[in-house]
N, C-alpha and C positions, 0 to 999 in steps of 0.2 A: 888618189884628187878626189875619185868619189866618196869619201870617207870625209874629206876634207871639206869638199862641198855638202855636206850634209852638216858638218857642224855650222857651218857658216848660213843657211841656209836656215836651218831654226832656232841659233839665236836671233837672224836678224827677223823673225816674225814674233818672237819673243817679245825683243825690243820696241819691235815699230807696236806692237801690239801697247806694250805699259808707257809710249811715246803719245798716243793716241787718245791715251785717257787724260783726263784731269784729275788734279790731286784728291776731290773727294770720292774718288769711283777708285783709283788706282790702290786696291788694297787685296791681299790673298783671301781666295774662297775657301771653305773647307766645305759647300755642301754637299760633295760625294761621300762624304764621314757622318751623314745624319744617320743615325738609327730608330724606327718608331714601332711604336707596339698600339696596339688596339685593346681595347678593357671595358670590360658591361659594370654598371655599378649594381648593388643589391637589388633586388626584385622589388619593384612597390604596384601596388594593383589599385583599379580605378575602374569606379562604374559610371557612368553617365550624371553628372554634376559635381562629381566628388572631388577632393582635394587631398595631395601629399602635399606636405612639406621635411622632410626627408634630412636628418645629418648624418650621413656611414661615415664614422672612423676608422681607418687602418683600413682604405681603398687600395686597392691595383697599382702600383706606381714604379716606373722606374727608379733604379736604387743606383749608388754610387755616388761617389765624385764627378758630376755633370753640367753640364749647360743646357738647359733647357732651351727649346726654338719655337713649339708653335704647342697650342691643345685646341682638339675640335672637339665639337660632340653635338649630338642629336637622338630625339627620341626614338626606341625600334619596338616594336614587337617581339614576341618567342621566337618566330620566325625568323627576326632578322629585317623585317621591313620597316621604313621609316615610315611614321607616322607624322599625319599633314596636324596642323595647326589649330582647324576648323574641330579635329574632334580630340586632339590632348592639345593645349595650351600649355607652352612649358614659358611659365612665369620669369622662370631665371634658373639659372646653377652657377654658383661658385666652388671654386676651392681652395683651401686655404693648407697652409702649411703649418708642422706644429714638432715639438719635441714632446716623446711620451716615455717614461721612466720603462723601463725593460720590466721589469717585475708587475706592473700594472697592467689593468685590463680595458685599456683606454678604447682596443678596436672592438670590445664586447656592447659598444655603445650604441650599437644602429638604431637610426633613428631618434636619438636620445641629444639633446642641449646639455644636459649634464651629466661634466666630467670632474672628479676629485682634484680639488684645483693643483695640489701639490705631484698630481702625477703627470701633468700636463700645463706644457708652455706653449702659449701661439705663438709664432711666428710670422707677423702681418707685413705687411706691404710698407712703403715710406711715405703711405700718405699722410693727410693730416687728417682724416675722418675717422678718429679710433675705432669705429663702429662697421667701418668698413677694411676689414683686414684680408681680402684675398688676394690670390697672385693671379688668378684669371677669374672671370667672372661675364656671361652674357647671357640673353634671353632668346624672344624668337626668333631676334636675327642671328643665330647660332651658326642655320648651315649656311649662310650668304657673307660672313664676315672675315677677314684675312687676320689669322692673328700672329703669323710667319714673323721672327723677328729677324732681320738681316744679316748676314755676316758681316765683323767677325763677333757681332755680340750675342750675346745670350744670358740667362735668369742663372746664376749659379747655385745650383745645391747640391746636397751632402756632405760637404765643406768637412771632414772630420773635426777639425781644429775648432771648428764652433760650435760643434754639439757637446752640451754639455755632461759630464762624464757621469755615467748612469741610466743615459737618456739614449733615444735613437727617436731618428727622422721619419715621419708617417704622414699622412693628408685624410682631410677631410671634403668628404662631398657636399654640399645643399643641392638638393632638389626640389623645387616648386615645382609642380604641376598641377593643371587644373582640366578636366574631364569635360567637357561644353556639349558631348553630344547629345542632344534634345530639350534644353535647356530654353527657358522662356527670350531671355537675350543675352547674346555670346558676347556680347562686348562688354555688359555689365558684370558679368561674370567673369571676366578674363579681367575689371578694372578691381575686381572684389569690392562691390555695390552695397554694403551692408544689407540692406532691404533685403538683396538677392539671395542673403545668405541667413536670414536671420538671427544674427548676433546682437547682443545690448554688452557682450562683453571679450575682453582681450584672452587669447590662451592659456592667461594667467588667473584669471576671472577678475581684471580688473576693468569697472566701468567705461564706458568706450564715452567721449565728450560729445555733448548734446549734435555740436557741428561737424563729427567726423563724417562721413557721410561715405568713407570709402577708401580703401587702403589694404595695406597687409596687414592690419590688427583685425581684419572680417575675413580673411580666406587662408586660414592657418589651418595645420594640419587637422584631417578628417573631418572638414567642416564640409555644409553641403552645398550648393548653388540650386535654384530652383528650379525644377524639370517642368515639363510641360504637361499636363494631366494624360493618362494612357500612355504616355511612351513608355516604352520598354529597353532596356539594352545590356547586353551582359557586362560581367567585371571580367577585365584582362589583364593578364600581364603585363609589364612596359620594363623598360633597363634605358637607362643614359649610356649609348654606346660612347665611348671617349676615345679619342688617339690623339697619342703623346708624340711627341720628335724630339730630338736631341742628343747632342755630339760629347763625347766623352770632355771633360774637363783637363786642356791644357794651358798655356802662357800663351798664343794666340786669341785665345780667346776676350772678348773685352766686356765683362762683367755691365748690366743695368741694374736701374734700381724701377720700380714701379712705382707709381704715383698715381690716386684716383681724388681727383673731385667733386664736390658736389653741389652743385646749385642752390641748395638750400643750405649749405654751411651760414653760420651767422656768426662770425670771426668777431672775436673782442679782443683788445690789447688789456693785457691788465699788467699795471706795476706794482711790485713787492720789494723783498728784502735783496731780492738776489738779481736784480735787473727786470727789463722790460719782460713777459711772456704774453704768449698767445692761446687761449681756450678758444676752442673748434666744437659747433655744436651744429653736429648735421643730421638734416631729416630725413633723408634719404629719399622722401616720396613728398608731393605735394597735388594741389588739386587747382584744374584750370576751370573755370567758370566760364559759361556759356559766351558767345556775343551779342549783345542786348541789343545793337543795332538791325531792328529785323528785317531793312530795306537792303542791307548790305550782303555783295555777293560773298558764297560761303569762302574763297579762296582769300579773301581780305578782311577774315575775321581771325587775329591772328594772337597769341599771349605770349609775351616775351618776360620771362625773369632773369634776371642776374644777380650777380654776386662779387664779389673782390676777396681774393685769399693771396696770401702772405706764401711764398715760395719757401718750402722749409730747406733747400738744398740746391745746391750749385750743380749743374750738367747737362750736356747737351744732347735736346730731345732726338730721339729715331725712329720713335712711331706713337700715334694718338689715335683713338676711336671712341665715340661718345655711344652712351646706351640710352634710349629711350623707347618710350612706351607706344602705342596705337595714338592715331594723332601727332605725333613727335616731327616736327618740319628742317630741325636739325639743331646744332647746338656748335659753338665755337668758343675757340681759346681765347683770348688775344692778349697781349700786351698793354700795359697802361696806357702807353701813349698810341694805345686804336691798333698796330703792328697786329696782324691777325697770325697765329701761329700756327691753328689746326683749325680748319671748319670738317667735320662730319654729317654725313646727309642719309639719314634714312631709304630704303629703297622698301616700295611695297609690291607687293605680288599681285597678279591677276587671273589666278588660273585656280587650280585645285588640289593640285598636286604636291607635295612636300617639297619644303624650298620655294611654291611660287605662288601660294596660299595669299588669295585674293581676300585686300583691306586689312592684310597683316604686314609690321615690317618685317622683312625676313633679308635681310643684308644692312650691314651699316659701311659707308666708306670710311674709309681709316688714310693716315697719312706716314709718310717716307720721307721724310726731311733729307737733303743731303749729309752725307755726316759733316760734323761742323758748322752747320749751316743756322744753326740757332741756339743759342747758348741762355739760358737760364741762371739765376744767378740766388743764390740765398738771398731772402728779406726782400725781393723785390713784389711788386703786385703786379697779378694777371685778374684778370676778367671773363668769366665763364658767362654765358649767355646759352641758354635754351628756350628757344623757341616752339611754340605748338597750335595749331589750326585749335578755334574757338567756338565755330560753328556748332559745334557736342560741346555737352559737358563731359569733362573727366576727371577721375578720381585714382590715387595712389600712383601719378605719372611720376616719372623720373628725370632728372638731367644728370648723370655722369659721364666725366671726363675720364677717361682712364688711358697714362701714358707712360711712357719709360724714359730716361735719360742716362747716359754714363758719363761718367768722372772724366774722361778723354776721348778723345779720336781714336780713332787704330792708326797705326805707323803706314806711309806708303810705302810698299814690297820692294823689296830688298833686289837686287838683280840678282847678287848670290844666292839668296834664298829663291829666287825662282829658278838657277842653273841645281841648285842642293834637289829642289823637287822634281828635277826632271831629266837628272843626268841617268840614271837605270836605263833610260830610253834612249839614250844617246849614245850609239857605239861607236866611239871617236878614237883614233889614232892622239898619238901625244904632238905630233905636228896638230892637228883640228884641233884639240883643245890649247894650243895654247894662241891658236888664231880666235878660238872664242874669248878668251881670255880679256889679248889687246884689240878687238872688236868692242868689247864691252868695258874698256875704260875709255876708248877714245870716243864712243857715243857717250856716256855717261858725263864726260866731261865736256862734251859740247852742249848738253842737256840741262846742263850747269850753268852753263854761259846762257842761253836762252831765257833760261830766268832769270837770271841780272840784266837781262836787258829786259826786263820787266814784261813778258807774254804771259805770266798769268799761271804757269807749272811751279811745282816743285820739282827740286832734282830727285832724281833716285839715289838713293842710297847705296855707295858701296863699300 
């Protein structure tokens, strides 16, 4: 009798839990199966005012057919101590996937952008901006921004059926860091204002436009921002420490696609012999002119930039976050009818310690819609709106929206699937198992009838 009672008690607990959850939450969890590893990027060396913008190929990364769950990063010194943003500003880091020919030396191109085309096949995200191909990427907000992908979703990588013959999967990491110790204008250095870097050409030797006041074209690798007279500081070795979490791939994982939209995108619809095509030109960065109303309060000086973008694929949105620079006040993604899909708001620090640096964006809020609640359709128009404070002049700012979509919503968990995952812990007799199955059938039938009566729940599958 005691064994029979235990069986009923366990089953009732499981079923009551399932019945208490709405359909959108009743999914199997595999959080306990998450694996994690911490890696360091190759070393980069910075002195006061100096810039490193390196591209590291063949970085350490989890291998095999897996589903990525998160990617988090921060700048640390040789002792592993976190470096605050007011010493080394992390302009951005991005990580990109690629296929490399097995007999090539792609991984030997540390810090270089030039890789022989026949040896290298980039595997970009599914977004519309072809010059923004990363899988993950953040900036100063990296320590305080959630990157976790909820169960049962994941980014599928390492599928042997997708890797071309003779190639292997690899990962490239780009780290753009600016040392601002002792500089004349810390904000100006982080915004890459050209006069502070004393440059008139970009990294390829091309002259800058006369109206280009600041941005990525002025703070490329090995440039130098102006330092105060007499300031001396040591050069130091730093690393990007990154933590990757993943699960082994199986059929319970629902794959997601990564899309990145840019508020500077100038989308054009073109007609040709094959029909309608869409051309995207994403500038990545833009300028915010200062507010001209001198009598206006600083909090009323606001600059808004928006653009419309055609959704390239169908999918249910499961995660969203924005990327902005100092001065940003938030970015919103809308449907064409004005329905808000996601609003991502920056958090500013108010201290000196790493992760809470005053005046810097130290985190961005994220969106995790209920599974299946927001469906986007290929061809529909989305609106991206980026807002910045214009009480000060800002150069090189960004308004990117990063989100993930799944082709389908996960199936609600099965009664028998729950039992199969728990039977090892249920030391039951044959009579107890008969009671378990009978009660399961009765409750499932009643649950189905409740759903037919319109209570808003979906039936458990049996």
